[in-house]
The first five atom37 places (N, CA, C, CB, O) and aatype in JSON, in Angstrom:
{
  "aatype": [12, 1, 18, 1, 19, 9, 7, 16, 3, 0, 11, 15, 11, 11, 14, 9, 6, 9, 9, 9, 3, 0, 0, 3, 3, 0, 0, 0, 1, 0, 3, 0, 7, 7, 1, 7, 19, 16, 19, 6, 1, 9, 15, 16, 0, 0, 6, 14, 19, 19, 19, 1, 9, 6, 14, 7, 8, 19, 5, 10, 9, 6, 10, 16, 0, 11, 1, 17, 11, 7, 10, 10, 10, 0, 15, 10, 0, 0, 12, 7, 10, 7, 10, 10, 19, 7, 7, 17, 13, 19, 10, 1, 3, 14, 1, 15, 10, 15, 8, 14, 14, 19, 12, 0, 17, 19, 7, 7, 19, 0, 0, 9, 9, 7, 10, 9, 7, 19, 19, 9, 0, 1, 19, 7, 0, 17, 17, 7, 8, 7],
  "atom_mask": [
    [1, 1, 1, 1, 1],
    [1, 1, 1, 1, 1],
    [1, 1, 1, 1, 1],
    [1, 1, 1, 1, 1],
    [1, 1, 1, 1, 1],
    [1, 1, 1, 1, 1],
    [1, 1, 1, 0, 1],
    [1, 1, 1, 1, 1],
    [1, 1, 1, 1, 1],
    [1, 1, 1, 1, 1],
    [1, 1, 1, 1, 1],
    [1, 1, 1, 1, 1],
    [1, 1, 1, 1, 1],
    [1, 1, 1, 1, 1],
    [1, 1, 1, 1, 1],
    [1, 1, 1, 1, 1],
    [1, 1, 1, 1, 1],
    [1, 1, 1, 1, 1],
    [1, 1, 1, 1, 1],
    [1, 1, 1, 1, 1],
    [1, 1, 1, 1, 1],
    [1, 1, 1, 1, 1],
    [1, 1, 1, 1, 1],
    [1, 1, 1, 1, 1],
    [1, 1, 1, 1, 1],
    [1, 1, 1, 1, 1],
    [1, 1, 1, 1, 1],
    [1, 1, 1, 1, 1],
    [1, 1, 1, 1, 1],
    [1, 1, 1, 1, 1],
    [1, 1, 1, 1, 1],
    [1, 1, 1, 1, 1],
    [1, 1, 1, 0, 1],
    [1, 1, 1, 0, 1],
    [1, 1, 1, 1, 1],
    [1, 1, 1, 0, 1],
    [1, 1, 1, 1, 1],
    [1, 1, 1, 1, 1],
    [1, 1, 1, 1, 1],
    [1, 1, 1, 1, 1],
    [1, 1, 1, 1, 1],
    [1, 1, 1, 1, 1],
    [1, 1, 1, 1, 1],
    [1, 1, 1, 1, 1],
    [1, 1, 1, 1, 1],
    [1, 1, 1, 1, 1],
    [1, 1, 1, 1, 1],
    [1, 1, 1, 1, 1],
    [1, 1, 1, 1, 1],
    [1, 1, 1, 1, 1],
    [1, 1, 1, 1, 1],
    [1, 1, 1, 1, 1],
    [1, 1, 1, 1, 1],
    [1, 1, 1, 1, 1],
    [1, 1, 1, 1, 1],
    [1, 1, 1, 0, 1],
    [1, 1, 1, 1, 1],
    [1, 1, 1, 1, 1],
    [1, 1, 1, 1, 1],
    [1, 1, 1, 1, 1],
    [1, 1, 1, 1, 1],
    [1, 1, 1, 1, 1],
    [1, 1, 1, 1, 1],
    [1, 1, 1, 1, 1],
    [1, 1, 1, 1, 1],
    [1, 1, 1, 1, 1],
    [1, 1, 1, 1, 1],
    [1, 1, 1, 1, 1],
    [1, 1, 1, 1, 1],
    [1, 1, 1, 0, 1],
    [1, 1, 1, 1, 1],
    [1, 1, 1, 1, 1],
    [1, 1, 1, 1, 1],
    [1, 1, 1, 1, 1],
    [1, 1, 1, 1, 1],
    [1, 1, 1, 1, 1],
    [1, 1, 1, 1, 1],
    [1, 1, 1, 1, 1],
    [1, 1, 1, 1, 1],
    [1, 1, 1, 0, 1],
    [1, 1, 1, 1, 1],
    [1, 1, 1, 0, 1],
    [1, 1, 1, 1, 1],
    [1, 1, 1, 1, 1],
    [1, 1, 1, 1, 1],
    [1, 1, 1, 0, 1],
    [1, 1, 1, 0, 1],
    [1, 1, 1, 1, 1],
    [1, 1, 1, 1, 1],
    [1, 1, 1, 1, 1],
    [1, 1, 1, 1, 1],
    [1, 1, 1, 1, 1],
    [1, 1, 1, 1, 1],
    [1, 1, 1, 1, 1],
    [1, 1, 1, 1, 1],
    [1, 1, 1, 1, 1],
    [1, 1, 1, 1, 1],
    [1, 1, 1, 1, 1],
    [1, 1, 1, 1, 1],
    [1, 1, 1, 1, 1],
    [1, 1, 1, 1, 1],
    [1, 1, 1, 1, 1],
    [1, 1, 1, 1, 1],
    [1, 1, 1, 1, 1],
    [1, 1, 1, 1, 1],
    [1, 1, 1, 1, 1],
    [1, 1, 1, 0, 1],
    [1, 1, 1, 0, 1],
    [1, 1, 1, 1, 1],
    [1, 1, 1, 1, 1],
    [1, 1, 1, 1, 1],
    [1, 1, 1, 1, 1],
    [1, 1, 1, 1, 1],
    [1, 1, 1, 0, 1],
    [1, 1, 1, 1, 1],
    [1, 1, 1, 1, 1],
    [1, 1, 1, 0, 1],
    [1, 1, 1, 1, 1],
    [1, 1, 1, 1, 1],
    [1, 1, 1, 1, 1],
    [1, 1, 1, 1, 1],
    [1, 1, 1, 1, 1],
    [1, 1, 1, 1, 1],
    [1, 1, 1, 0, 1],
    [1, 1, 1, 1, 1],
    [1, 1, 1, 1, 1],
    [1, 1, 1, 1, 1],
    [1, 1, 1, 0, 1],
    [1, 1, 1, 1, 1],
    [1, 1, 1, 0, 1]
  ],
  "atom_positions": [
    [[0.83, -1.13, 0.04], [0.0, 0.0, 0.01], [0.88, 1.21, -0.03], [-0.94, 0.03, 1.18], [2.04, 1.13, 0.39]],
    [[0.4, 2.33, -0.51], [1.14, 3.51, -0.65], [0.68, 4.52, 0.53], [0.91, 4.11, -2.11], [-0.5, 4.8, 0.73]],
    [[1.69, 5.0, 1.23], [1.46, 5.91, 2.4], [2.19, 7.27, 2.09], [2.04, 5.23, 3.79], [3.25, 7.37, 1.47]],
    [[1.47, 8.31, 2.59], [1.98, 9.68, 2.46], [2.5, 10.07, 3.83], [0.87, 10.71, 1.95], [1.72, 10.16, 4.77]],
    [[3.78, 10.29, 3.97], [4.43, 10.65, 5.21], [4.74, 12.0, 5.26], [5.61, 9.92, 5.44], [5.42, 12.48, 4.35]],
    [[4.28, 12.83, 6.33], [4.61, 14.2, 6.5], [5.47, 14.3, 7.78], [3.31, 15.09, 6.56], [5.12, 13.72, 8.81]],
    [[6.56, 15.01, 7.71], [7.4, 15.06, 8.87], [8.55, 16.11, 8.66], [0.0, 0.0, 0.0], [8.45, 17.01, 7.83]],
    [[9.59, 15.97, 9.4], [10.71, 16.89, 9.38], [11.97, 16.09, 8.99], [10.88, 17.61, 10.77], [12.2, 15.0, 9.52]],
    [[12.76, 16.62, 8.09], [14.07, 16.01, 7.77], [14.99, 16.17, 8.84], [14.66, 16.56, 6.57], [15.14, 17.3, 9.31]],
    [[15.67, 15.14, 9.31], [16.56, 15.15, 10.51], [17.77, 16.02, 10.27], [17.02, 13.72, 10.89], [18.24, 16.69, 11.18]],
    [[18.27, 16.02, 9.05], [19.56, 16.85, 8.78], [19.23, 18.25, 8.67], [20.32, 16.42, 7.48], [19.84, 19.05, 9.38]],
    [[18.32, 18.66, 7.84], [18.05, 20.04, 7.47], [17.04, 20.71, 8.41], [17.53, 20.11, 6.04], [16.93, 21.93, 8.46]],
    [[16.33, 19.88, 9.13], [15.24, 20.44, 10.04], [14.08, 21.15, 9.27], [15.88, 21.47, 11.03], [13.33, 21.95, 9.82]],
    [[14.0, 20.8, 8.01], [12.92, 21.38, 7.15], [11.8, 20.38, 6.96], [13.49, 21.8, 5.75], [12.0, 19.16, 6.97]],
    [[10.57, 20.96, 6.8], [9.41, 20.0, 6.56], [9.6, 19.3, 5.36], [8.07, 20.68, 6.49], [10.15, 19.86, 4.41]],
    [[9.15, 17.98, 5.28], [9.26, 17.13, 4.11], [8.03, 16.32, 3.99], [10.49, 16.25, 4.17], [7.38, 16.03, 4.99]],
    [[7.67, 15.94, 2.78], [6.51, 15.13, 2.46], [6.99, 14.08, 1.45], [5.3, 16.03, 1.88], [7.47, 14.41, 0.36]],
    [[6.84, 12.83, 1.83], [7.28, 11.73, 0.93], [6.22, 10.7, 0.8], [8.57, 11.07, 1.42], [5.3, 10.61, 1.62]],
    [[6.36, 9.87, -0.27], [5.46, 8.77, -0.48], [6.27, 7.44, -0.31], [4.78, 8.88, -1.92], [7.33, 7.28, -0.9]],
    [[5.72, 6.5, 0.51], [6.41, 5.28, 0.74], [5.44, 4.14, 0.49], [7.01, 5.24, 2.15], [4.27, 4.18, 0.87]],
    [[5.99, 3.11, -0.17], [5.26, 1.9, -0.41], [5.6, 0.87, 0.7], [5.59, 1.34, -1.84], [6.74, 0.42, 0.81]],
    [[4.6, 0.52, 1.51], [4.89, -0.34, 2.63], [3.67, -1.22, 2.85], [5.24, 0.48, 3.92], [2.59, -0.96, 2.3]],
    [[3.85, -2.27, 3.64], [2.79, -3.28, 3.97], [1.75, -2.7, 4.87], [3.39, -4.51, 4.64], [0.56, -2.97, 4.71]],
    [[2.19, -1.92, 5.83], [1.2, -1.31, 6.79], [1.76, 0.02, 7.32], [0.9, -2.31, 8.01], [2.81, 0.5, 6.9]],
    [[1.02, 0.58, 8.24], [1.33, 1.91, 8.84], [2.67, 1.88, 9.57], [0.2, 2.34, 9.82], [3.49, 2.79, 9.42]],
    [[2.88, 0.8, 10.37], [4.09, 0.7, 11.16], [5.34, 0.52, 10.23], [3.97, -0.48, 12.17], [6.42, 1.04, 10.53]],
    [[5.19, -0.19, 9.17], [6.37, -0.42, 8.24], [6.66, 0.95, 7.51], [6.04, -1.62, 7.12], [7.82, 1.28, 7.28]],
    [[5.62, 1.71, 7.17], [5.86, 3.0, 6.59], [6.58, 3.91, 7.57], [4.58, 3.63, 6.15], [7.5, 4.61, 7.16]],
    [[6.22, 3.92, 8.81], [6.91, 4.72, 9.87], [8.26, 4.32, 10.02], [6.25, 4.62, 11.18], [9.12, 5.2, 10.1]],
    [[8.6, 3.04, 10.08], [9.96, 2.54, 10.21], [10.82, 2.93, 8.96], [9.93, 1.0, 10.39], [11.98, 3.32, 9.1]],
    [[10.22, 2.83, 7.79], [11.01, 3.15, 6.57], [11.34, 4.62, 6.58], [10.23, 2.77, 5.26], [12.47, 5.0, 6.27]],
    [[10.39, 5.46, 6.94], [10.59, 6.9, 7.04], [11.67, 7.21, 8.02], [9.31, 7.6, 7.44], [12.54, 8.03, 7.73]],
    [[11.64, 6.6, 9.19], [12.68, 6.79, 10.12], [14.08, 6.36, 9.66], [0.0, 0.0, 0.0], [15.08, 6.97, 10.03]],
    [[14.12, 5.34, 8.88], [15.38, 4.91, 8.29], [15.93, 5.9, 7.27], [0.0, 0.0, 0.0], [17.13, 5.95, 7.03]],
    [[15.05, 6.67, 6.69], [15.48, 7.67, 5.76], [15.87, 8.98, 6.39], [14.43, 7.9, 4.77], [16.3, 9.9, 5.69]],
    [[15.74, 9.08, 7.65], [16.07, 10.25, 8.38], [14.96, 11.27, 8.44], [0.0, 0.0, 0.0], [15.19, 12.48, 8.4]],
    [[13.76, 10.75, 8.52], [12.53, 11.63, 8.57], [11.89, 11.44, 9.95], [11.47, 11.28, 7.39], [11.56, 10.31, 10.31]],
    [[11.71, 12.53, 10.72], [10.92, 12.47, 11.91], [9.42, 12.57, 11.58], [11.34, 13.58, 12.86], [8.95, 13.62, 11.14]],
    [[8.66, 11.47, 11.79], [7.29, 11.4, 11.28], [6.37, 12.17, 12.17], [6.8, 9.96, 11.16], [6.41, 12.03, 13.39]],
    [[5.53, 13.0, 11.55], [4.55, 13.75, 12.23], [3.09, 13.13, 11.94], [4.66, 15.26, 11.78], [2.24, 13.03, 12.82]],
    [[2.91, 12.74, 10.74], [1.6, 12.27, 10.37], [1.76, 11.28, 9.17], [0.64, 13.49, 10.02], [2.58, 11.51, 8.28]],
    [[0.97, 10.19, 9.14], [0.9, 9.19, 8.11], [-0.48, 9.14, 7.69], [1.39, 7.84, 8.55], [-1.39, 9.14, 8.52]],
    [[-0.69, 9.08, 6.27], [-1.98, 8.85, 5.76], [-1.87, 8.0, 4.45], [-2.69, 10.21, 5.52], [-0.79, 7.93, 3.85]],
    [[-2.92, 7.38, 4.03], [-2.91, 6.65, 2.79], [-2.89, 7.56, 1.67], [-4.04, 5.75, 2.69], [-3.66, 8.52, 1.68]],
    [[-2.05, 7.36, 0.64], [-2.02, 8.23, -0.54], [-2.81, 7.57, -1.63], [-0.58, 8.51, -1.0], [-2.49, 6.49, -2.13]],
    [[-3.93, 8.31, -2.0], [-4.8, 7.77, -3.03], [-4.25, 8.09, -4.44], [-6.23, 8.34, -2.86], [-4.59, 7.39, -5.4]],
    [[-3.46, 9.07, -4.57], [-2.92, 9.56, -5.82], [-1.53, 10.02, -5.64], [-3.75, 10.67, -6.39], [-1.16, 10.32, -4.51]],
    [[-0.72, 10.1, -6.66], [0.7, 10.53, -6.49], [0.74, 11.96, -5.94], [1.49, 10.46, -7.86], [-0.09, 12.8, -6.29]],
    [[1.69, 12.18, -5.1], [1.9, 13.53, -4.45], [3.3, 14.0, -4.76], [1.69, 13.48, -2.87], [4.26, 13.24, -4.71]],
    [[3.39, 15.27, -5.08], [4.67, 15.92, -5.39], [5.41, 16.13, -4.0], [4.42, 17.35, -6.19], [4.81, 16.54, -3.01]],
    [[6.65, 15.85, -3.99], [7.44, 16.05, -2.77], [7.7, 17.56, -2.62], [8.79, 15.24, -2.82], [8.2, 18.2, -3.54]],
    [[7.35, 18.09, -1.46], [7.63, 19.47, -1.13], [8.65, 19.55, -0.06], [6.38, 20.19, -0.7], [8.52, 18.94, 1.0]],
    [[9.7, 20.32, -0.34], [10.79, 20.41, 0.66], [10.55, 21.62, 1.55], [12.19, 20.51, -0.03], [10.83, 21.53, 2.74]],
    [[10.06, 22.74, 1.04], [9.78, 23.89, 1.86], [8.41, 24.27, 1.82], [10.57, 24.99, 1.48], [7.81, 24.2, 0.75]],
    [[7.8, 24.68, 2.93], [6.39, 25.16, 2.93], [6.26, 26.49, 2.18], [5.86, 25.34, 4.4], [7.08, 27.39, 2.37]],
    [[5.26, 26.59, 1.34], [5.04, 27.76, 0.57], [5.8, 27.77, -0.75], [0.0, 0.0, 0.0], [5.74, 28.77, -1.47]],
    [[6.48, 26.73, -1.08], [7.25, 26.67, -2.34], [6.22, 26.51, -3.44], [8.34, 25.48, -2.35], [5.38, 25.61, -3.39]],
    [[6.31, 27.41, -4.47], [5.37, 27.32, -5.55], [6.09, 27.01, -6.85], [4.56, 28.6, -5.66], [7.07, 27.68, -7.17]],
    [[5.63, 26.03, -7.61], [6.27, 25.66, -8.83], [5.45, 26.32, -9.89], [6.37, 24.12, -9.02], [4.27, 26.01, -10.01]],
    [[6.02, 27.22, -10.66], [5.28, 27.96, -11.76], [5.34, 27.09, -13.0], [5.92, 29.41, -12.06], [6.37, 26.6, -13.45]],
    [[4.12, 26.94, -13.51], [3.95, 26.21, -14.81], [3.19, 27.14, -15.72], [3.17, 24.79, -14.64], [2.18, 27.75, -15.37]],
    [[3.81, 27.22, -17.05], [3.16, 28.02, -17.99], [2.03, 27.28, -18.63], [4.09, 28.51, -18.99], [2.23, 26.28, -19.32]],
    [[0.85, 27.8, -18.39], [-0.35, 27.23, -18.96], [-1.11, 28.32, -19.8], [-1.26, 26.66, -17.82], [-2.0, 29.02, -19.3]],
    [[-0.72, 28.42, -21.0], [-1.39, 29.42, -21.91], [-2.71, 28.79, -22.32], [-0.48, 29.79, -23.22], [-2.79, 27.62, -22.7]],
    [[-3.78, 29.63, -22.22], [-5.15, 29.15, -22.54], [-5.21, 28.82, -24.03], [-6.25, 30.24, -22.16], [-4.52, 29.38, -24.88]],
    [[-6.09, 27.88, -24.27], [-6.29, 27.42, -25.61], [-6.82, 28.52, -26.61], [-7.23, 26.28, -25.56], [-6.53, 28.52, -27.81]],
    [[-7.59, 29.38, -26.04], [-8.2, 30.41, -26.88], [-7.12, 31.33, -27.39], [-9.28, 31.21, -26.12], [-7.25, 31.86, -28.49]],
    [[-6.03, 31.56, -26.61], [-4.95, 32.46, -27.13], [-4.09, 31.66, -28.11], [-4.03, 33.06, -25.94], [-3.58, 32.25, -29.07]],
    [[-3.9, 30.37, -27.93], [-3.16, 29.58, -28.92], [-3.98, 29.5, -30.18], [-2.83, 28.15, -28.39], [-3.41, 29.58, -31.26]],
    [[-5.3, 29.34, -30.11], [-6.18, 29.28, -31.32], [-6.06, 30.64, -32.08], [0.0, 0.0, 0.0], [-5.87, 30.67, -33.29]],
    [[-6.19, 31.76, -31.3], [-6.06, 33.01, -31.98], [-4.73, 33.21, -32.63], [-6.32, 34.1, -31.06], [-4.65, 33.76, -33.73]],
    [[-3.67, 32.79, -31.98], [-2.36, 32.94, -32.58], [-2.26, 32.1, -33.85], [-1.27, 32.54, -31.59], [-1.76, 32.57, -34.87]],
    [[-2.72, 30.88, -33.78], [-2.69, 30.03, -35.0], [-3.48, 30.63, -36.13], [-3.23, 28.63, -34.7], [-2.99, 30.7, -37.26]],
    [[-4.7, 31.06, -35.87], [-5.54, 31.7, -36.9], [-4.93, 32.93, -37.49], [-6.87, 32.04, -36.33], [-4.96, 33.17, -38.69]],
    [[-4.36, 33.75, -36.55], [-3.75, 35.0, -37.0], [-2.52, 34.76, -37.85], [-3.39, 35.87, -35.8], [-2.3, 35.45, -38.84]],
    [[-1.71, 33.76, -37.44], [-0.53, 33.5, -38.33], [-0.97, 32.95, -39.71], [0.45, 32.47, -37.63], [-0.35, 33.23, -40.73]],
    [[-2.01, 32.19, -39.69], [-2.48, 31.66, -40.94], [-3.02, 32.76, -41.88], [-3.56, 30.62, -40.68], [-2.78, 32.76, -43.09]],
    [[-3.75, 33.71, -41.25], [-4.27, 34.86, -42.04], [-3.18, 35.72, -42.55], [-5.22, 35.7, -41.21], [-3.2, 36.18, -43.7]],
    [[-2.14, 35.97, -41.65], [-1.05, 36.77, -42.11], [-0.31, 36.11, -43.18], [-0.14, 37.09, -41.01], [0.02, 36.76, -44.18]],
    [[0.0, 34.83, -43.08], [0.71, 34.1, -44.13], [-0.02, 34.1, -45.46], [0.0, 0.0, 0.0], [0.54, 34.36, -46.52]],
    [[-1.31, 33.79, -45.35], [-2.06, 33.74, -46.57], [-2.17, 35.13, -47.2], [-3.44, 33.15, -46.32], [-2.08, 35.27, -48.42]],
    [[-2.37, 36.15, -46.37], [-2.4, 37.53, -46.96], [-1.12, 37.91, -47.63], [0.0, 0.0, 0.0], [-1.13, 38.51, -48.71]],
    [[-0.04, 37.6, -47.02], [1.23, 37.9, -47.68], [1.47, 37.1, -48.93], [2.36, 37.67, -46.74], [2.0, 37.61, -49.91]],
    [[1.07, 35.84, -48.91], [1.2, 35.0, -50.16], [0.31, 35.52, -51.27], [0.83, 33.52, -49.86], [0.79, 35.7, -52.39]],
    [[-0.96, 35.76, -51.0], [-1.91, 36.34, -51.96], [-1.54, 37.71, -52.49], [-3.23, 36.43, -51.34], [-1.51, 37.96, -53.69]],
    [[-1.26, 38.56, -51.56], [-0.89, 39.92, -51.9], [0.41, 39.94, -52.71], [0.0, 0.0, 0.0], [0.5, 40.6, -53.75]],
    [[1.36, 39.24, -52.24], [2.69, 39.17, -53.0], [2.54, 38.59, -54.35], [0.0, 0.0, 0.0], [3.19, 39.04, -55.29]],
    [[1.68, 37.58, -54.51], [1.53, 36.91, -55.79], [0.85, 37.88, -56.76], [0.71, 35.57, -55.65], [1.31, 37.95, -57.9]],
    [[-0.15, 38.59, -56.42], [-0.79, 39.48, -57.35], [0.01, 40.71, -57.67], [-2.08, 39.88, -56.83], [-0.1, 41.27, -58.76]],
    [[0.88, 41.17, -56.65], [1.75, 42.31, -56.93], [2.85, 41.93, -57.9], [2.36, 42.85, -55.64], [3.17, 42.7, -58.8]],
    [[3.46, 40.68, -57.71], [4.54, 40.3, -58.6], [4.05, 39.78, -59.99], [5.38, 39.23, -57.91], [4.83, 39.69, -60.93]],
    [[2.79, 39.45, -60.07], [2.27, 38.92, -61.3], [2.01, 40.05, -62.36], [0.98, 38.16, -61.0], [2.1, 39.77, -63.56]],
    [[1.73, 41.21, -61.98], [1.43, 42.29, -62.96], [2.56, 43.31, -62.84], [0.0, 42.98, -62.69], [2.89, 43.77, -61.75]],
    [[3.18, 43.67, -64.02], [4.29, 44.67, -63.92], [3.78, 46.04, -63.59], [5.08, 44.74, -65.24], [4.57, 46.86, -63.12]],
    [[2.53, 46.36, -63.8], [2.01, 47.68, -63.44], [1.45, 47.7, -62.03], [0.93, 48.11, -64.42], [0.76, 48.65, -61.67]],
    [[1.73, 46.69, -61.22], [1.03, 46.57, -59.93], [1.57, 47.63, -58.94], [1.2, 45.14, -59.33], [0.84, 48.02, -58.03]],
    [[2.74, 48.08, -59.08], [3.23, 49.04, -58.04], [2.54, 50.43, -58.2], [4.81, 49.2, -58.14], [2.3, 51.15, -57.23]],
    [[2.25, 50.76, -59.48], [1.49, 52.02, -59.63], [0.01, 51.86, -59.56], [1.82, 52.67, -60.91], [-0.67, 52.78, -59.11]],
    [[-0.55, 50.74, -59.97], [-1.97, 50.42, -59.88], [-2.13, 49.01, -59.42], [-2.68, 50.62, -61.22], [-2.3, 48.11, -60.24]],
    [[-2.08, 48.78, -58.0], [-2.21, 47.4, -57.55], [-3.58, 46.82, -57.79], [-1.88, 47.3, -56.11], [-4.57, 47.55, -57.69]],
    [[-3.68, 45.59, -58.1], [-4.96, 44.94, -58.39], [-5.73, 44.8, -56.99], [-4.72, 43.47, -59.14], [-5.13, 44.9, -55.91]],
    [[-7.03, 44.56, -57.09], [-7.85, 44.51, -55.89], [-7.33, 43.34, -55.01], [-9.39, 44.32, -56.27], [-7.24, 43.52, -53.8]],
    [[-6.99, 42.22, -55.55], [-6.59, 41.1, -54.7], [-5.3, 41.38, -53.94], [-6.43, 39.85, -55.53], [-5.05, 40.73, -52.93]],
    [[-4.47, 42.32, -54.39], [-3.25, 42.69, -53.69], [-3.67, 43.5, -52.48], [-2.26, 43.51, -54.61], [-3.03, 43.41, -51.43]],
    [[-4.69, 44.27, -52.6], [-5.17, 45.02, -51.37], [-5.86, 44.07, -50.41], [-6.17, 46.2, -51.75], [-5.71, 44.21, -49.2]],
    [[-6.6, 43.11, -50.91], [-7.21, 42.15, -50.05], [-6.14, 41.33, -49.26], [-8.12, 41.23, -50.88], [-6.29, 41.08, -48.06]],
    [[-5.06, 40.92, -49.98], [-4.01, 40.22, -49.29], [-3.3, 41.09, -48.25], [0.0, 0.0, 0.0], [-2.94, 40.62, -47.17]],
    [[-3.1, 42.38, -48.61], [-2.43, 43.29, -47.65], [-3.29, 43.52, -46.39], [0.0, 0.0, 0.0], [-2.78, 43.52, -45.27]],
    [[-4.56, 43.71, -46.59], [-5.49, 43.81, -45.44], [-5.48, 42.52, -44.58], [-6.93, 44.09, -45.94], [-5.42, 42.6, -43.35]],
    [[-5.53, 41.41, -45.19], [-5.5, 40.13, -44.49], [-4.19, 40.0, -43.7], [-5.65, 38.95, -45.5], [-4.18, 39.5, -42.57]],
    [[-3.14, 40.44, -44.28], [-1.83, 40.37, -43.54], [-1.8, 41.29, -42.34], [-0.67, 40.74, -44.47], [-1.27, 40.92, -41.29]],
    [[-2.38, 42.51, -42.5], [-2.41, 43.44, -41.4], [-3.3, 42.9, -40.32], [-2.88, 44.81, -41.85], [-2.93, 42.92, -39.14]],
    [[-4.47, 42.41, -40.68], [-5.33, 41.79, -39.63], [-4.72, 40.68, -38.95], [-6.59, 41.33, -40.18], [-4.87, 40.53, -37.74]],
    [[-3.98, 39.8, -39.71], [-3.21, 38.74, -39.03], [-2.19, 39.19, -38.03], [0.0, 0.0, 0.0], [-2.05, 38.65, -36.94]],
    [[-1.49, 40.21, -38.46], [-0.45, 40.81, -37.57], [-1.09, 41.34, -36.26], [0.29, 41.99, -38.31], [-0.59, 41.09, -35.16]],
    [[-2.18, 42.07, -36.41], [-2.86, 42.64, -35.23], [-3.35, 41.4, -34.31], [-4.15, 43.61, -35.71], [-3.21, 41.41, -33.08]],
    [[-3.86, 40.44, -34.94], [-4.27, 39.22, -34.2], [-3.11, 38.59, -33.43], [0.0, 0.0, 0.0], [-3.27, 38.23, -32.27]],
    [[-1.95, 38.45, -34.07], [-0.82, 37.9, -33.42], [-0.44, 38.81, -32.21], [0.35, 37.75, -34.41], [-0.18, 38.28, -31.13]],
    [[-0.41, 40.05, -32.35], [-0.1, 40.94, -31.19], [-1.14, 40.81, -30.07], [-0.03, 42.41, -31.65], [-0.79, 40.77, -28.89]],
    [[-2.39, 40.74, -30.45], [-3.48, 40.56, -29.41], [-3.28, 39.26, -28.76], [-4.94, 40.62, -30.02], [-3.34, 39.22, -27.53]],
    [[-3.05, 38.16, -29.45], [-2.88, 36.88, -28.84], [-1.71, 36.8, -27.86], [-2.72, 35.88, -29.89], [-1.81, 36.2, -26.79]],
    [[-0.57, 37.43, -28.28], [0.64, 37.36, -27.31], [0.4, 38.16, -26.11], [1.95, 37.87, -27.96], [0.71, 37.71, -25.01]],
    [[-0.17, 39.39, -26.26], [-0.52, 40.24, -25.14], [-1.56, 39.6, -24.22], [-1.02, 41.56, -25.65], [-1.43, 39.66, -23.0]],
    [[-2.58, 39.01, -24.8], [-3.59, 38.31, -24.02], [-3.08, 37.14, -23.24], [0.0, 0.0, 0.0], [-3.47, 36.92, -22.09]],
    [[-2.17, 36.35, -23.86], [-1.52, 35.16, -23.12], [-0.65, 35.69, -21.98], [-0.6, 34.25, -24.12], [-0.58, 35.08, -20.91]],
    [[0.03, 36.83, -22.21], [0.94, 37.34, -21.21], [0.09, 38.0, -20.07], [1.96, 38.36, -21.86], [0.42, 37.87, -18.89]],
    [[-0.99, 38.69, -20.45], [-1.78, 39.35, -19.44], [-2.49, 38.35, -18.53], [-2.78, 40.27, -20.11], [-2.49, 38.5, -17.31]],
    [[-3.07, 37.37, -19.13], [-3.84, 36.43, -18.37], [-3.04, 35.4, -17.65], [0.0, 0.0, 0.0], [-3.59, 34.74, -16.77]],
    [[-1.72, 35.2, -17.97], [-0.94, 34.09, -17.35], [-1.64, 32.79, -17.44], [-0.65, 34.37, -15.91], [-1.36, 31.96, -16.58]],
    [[-2.49, 32.51, -18.34], [-3.14, 31.26, -18.31], [-3.91, 31.0, -19.49], [0.0, 0.0, 0.0], [-4.54, 29.94, -19.6]]
  ]
}
């Protein structure tokens, strides 16, 4: 059976939390004592527990929300497609620099909208931290 042992490390005198696989409560207490842990409390561990060395220690994990990732992906696609379409129609016609075709304008607008979407997605992911 798996036991969650909460106690104090004998060497560093800091709180510690460990998981021990043992036959019963007494065996888990003896195993923790052999590892240099002064046992304060033992309970059964239903799920895996992360070992904490210091109280109040926070592990930061970057969890960017899916909506920001989706907006970033859609914006990059719009920007890439706009640049591709706009560039194709500008390069295709030799008079395009003086009189750009309508599709070149459409591609340019799509690229600008995509760029604005990328900026909004990055700022939103940074602002929300999640």
